[in-house]
C-alpha positions in Angstrom: -46.0 -25.6 -111.3 -46.6 -24.5 -107.7 -45.0 -21.9 -106.8 -43.5 -23.4 -103.7 -41.6 -25.7 -106.1 -38.1 -26.0 -105.8 -37.3 -25.3 -109.1 -33.2 -26.0 -108.9 -32.7 -28.5 -106.5 -28.7 -28.2 -106.8 -29.3 -23.9 -105.1 -32.0 -24.8 -103.4 -34.0 -21.5 -105.5 -37.5 -22.2 -105.6 -40.3 -21.0 -108.0 -41.4 -18.2 -106.5 -37.6 -16.8 -106.1 -37.2 -17.2 -110.0 -40.7 -15.4 -111.0 -39.6 -12.5 -108.4 -36.4 -12.6 -110.1 -38.0 -12.5 -113.6 -40.1 -9.6 -112.9 -38.2 -7.6 -110.7 -35.5 -7.6 -113.2 -37.5 -7.8 -116.6 -34.7 -11.1 -117.2 -35.1 -13.3 -120.9 -32.8 -16.0 -120.8 -32.3 -18.9 -119.1 -28.6 -17.6 -118.9 -29.9 -14.3 -117.3 -32.1 -16.1 -114.7 -28.9 -18.4 -113.2 -27.1 -15.0 -112.6 -29.1 -13.4 -110.6 -30.7 -16.6 -108.4 -27.8 -19.1 -108.8 -31.0 -21.8 -110.7 -28.9 -23.4 -113.1 -25.8 -23.2 -112.7 -23.8 -26.9 -112.0 -25.5 -29.7 -112.2 -27.3 -28.4 -115.4 -30.6 -30.7 -114.2 -33.7 -28.0 -114.2 -33.3 -25.9 -117.1 -36.2 -27.0 -118.7 -37.8 -25.9 -115.7 -35.9 -22.7 -115.6 -37.0 -22.2 -119.3 -41.2 -23.1 -118.8 -41.1 -20.8 -116.3 -40.1 -17.8 -118.2 -42.2 -18.8 -121.1 -45.2 -19.3 -118.3 -44.4 -15.3 -116.9 -43.0 -13.4 -119.8 -46.1 -15.2 -122.0 
C-alpha cells in the first residue's frame, strides 16, 4: 500500500494519516484507529485495510 492511498473513502482518510496516528498514539486496534481518525466509522468497508495497516506498523 502506498502512503498516499485513501484507506477510508467515506471520511477521506489516507494511509499516511492512519500510520501517523498509530505511531503517535500507540494504537493497537481497528476501533482505536476509528476513534483517533474517523476511519472505518461509516460503512466499515475499509476495516480489513485498517487492520492491514496496523499489522504493517505494529508487526
